Phi, psi and omega in degrees: 000130176269106179262129180268117184243130176255131182245115186267098178272094190228175189241090176280169178238129181301126176090345182270075185299317181292316179295319179292321177298321178296321176298314180300315180297319181296313183286332173295318177299318178296323179294321177298318178297332179273007179063031179287146175275326183223141172237133185241133180248162181293170179303130176050040184298329185289326179263343193083161184213138003272140180279341179050232188286352172300332180299334184275354179273118179301325181295325179286322176298318178296318179297322178297314180294322177294320178296321177297316180300320178290322181295320183306317182285345182268344183274151176301124185289347184280330184268151174269122181248132179250108192236123177279142181201174177262125179234191177214155180285171177303337179268003177090011179275141183293143179223144178269107190239162162237145176252136172263114188248130176201143178063035178064031175205160174276116184265341179196157174225156177225139180250131178305131187261333181245121185253116181291142180219051183211165178055237182273359186260144178216047190283343176302323183273349183259332186224164165249143185281158170278173183225016182215158176272170177221132173227127176238148182257125178232117183053037178087347180272125179272112187258121174269148182242137170220158179237117169041262185303335179306322184276357172278000175236165181301141174256032185303320181292323175289320179301324180296338178274354174056058175292155177271348181199145176239131177247133186229100171288141185224153165231075189253109184288155180289140164208162183303133175067012181288333179299325177292317180294321179299310182301313180299321180292314179300317179297318181297317181288324176298317179293323179296316182280333183077035182209157174301152180225131178245121186246115180245130182239155179276169174241173170103167178259143175219102186057245184262009178251149174232133178251127191256006182076245180065044177296138187226139172234129177232158176274185185296338178268359179092003178286137183288125176266316182207150178210130184278160173291151177277151174061027178228136172280130179195158175256116179264122180248125187225134170271118185245118176288120185226142176290152182246159175053043184264345189224177170254096188289156174284332179210137179253116175273315177204139181277334182202179179165158181288147175289151177299140181283160178081178182237131175258116181285119179294145181233137175240108183291142177295146179282148176277158170288167180304314182287330174295318177299313181299314181300313181296323177295318180295318180294313181295319180299315179291315182303314183284328177298317179294310185291316185287341176258011171066028171278155180255337188199170180229160175227140181222138176283121181261111182269347190094357180268174188285326182294310181293326177295319179294316178300316180295323179293319176300317180297321178297314179294326183283320192239341188095145184301330183293344181256007184245131181240120177258140179230119172270135183229071184287152174236185180292344179269352182286137177280154175300325183298320182294319178293320179297319179295318178297318179295319180294320178300313180299318180294321183287330183260342179082017179283163172290143186210139174211162180245131175238111179286123185263353185303316178300323179291320179297315180297318179298320179298313184291335177285341184264341182210142181270116179229144181225161174062225183299323181301319178290321181296328182282348181299319180302313181297321182287326174295319177297317179298317178297321179298313180297318180292327176295317177298320178300313180298320183286318190250352174085013179280152170275127179281129176260124174281153188244010181287143177257175186294327179297317179294316181295326182294329183250005178074027182273075177194169179252118178299133185066015177241252180286357177273354183290155177146156178271342180206138182242095188299327185251022183296339185249018174235145183281166180300326177297325177290323178302313179297318183294319181289325181291000000 
């Protein structure tokens, strides 16, 4: 049976239930237009991910369930929609769930069984795990469900139920070389279950995490059928050849049905280079941090050096030059060359730019307090930090810090000086990466 599956690689916002529901409705409508039988959304798409301690608020869990109830009636009843949301157990404990929606109702739910508690994840304290598998039948195809971390563990219990297809909603953040690990993992699980597997991931930035998409579909032997581009919102539509009547499903939506007409040409997007991935992750992370926190613009101190220039260039790509404000803050120790470089950068990129001479402020400070050695040397950086924060308060810009990971690792910065800022775009890349990206 050729089942047409639409995979919605989209960018939800944590806490924006109405906005996320609108995204789900829009992409479900697009899937219906593509004659899809099933549309699959990323992990916890309705609430955004990761919700972290919001999961512990009974009011937020209630809001999530209410939003799902409203969404169900808004979706086309003919298509099967797989939608991630926040639910709770019979005892009121938070759970990471997906709802299987069809005919204007939730016909089944599945709870994530394996909760990651390493790296950036802390799900043990946010959720309680599920304890059962789920298989639903659509047009005779028995579809097994897993959520993200579930496939980082054996799917032997699901494999024993012999599904004809496995669908996996994900909230898998970007890290270097993870696309290689993902593909190998997806292939391994498809081979373990003996069925095609469709893995859909979200995009976008959420605080200090970036989700790169990289949605993947493989057949039962692990061969890639389709793969989405990274860092792009898109609806991937794939015709997946799946065996029928292979399992004893928990819920039957339909025993049979005609295959979708026409042919969907599978597409495998080319992989990015390491530095292309890093650049796109930095741009997306900054763009979404600014947009999702309702800032309109950013300000960055331009020293004429490579770090501040790279941060400003990332901001230009993320937000547009009209939303970027550069400030040169020369002192008596600044070279003419550094000021010229900062001015040239601003002219070449079209950002807003001004110069604030800090020497009078430094002198006034030194006349009020006796400081020597390193303490005196740090005054310039702290005056610059105060200047940027003052401009931020006055004009409403988000201050971007310019420190890189090498500096942060060894403490090479001035507290309340060049370390100030609401967001540090290059905090997670080393100085060698700065040179390579520049």
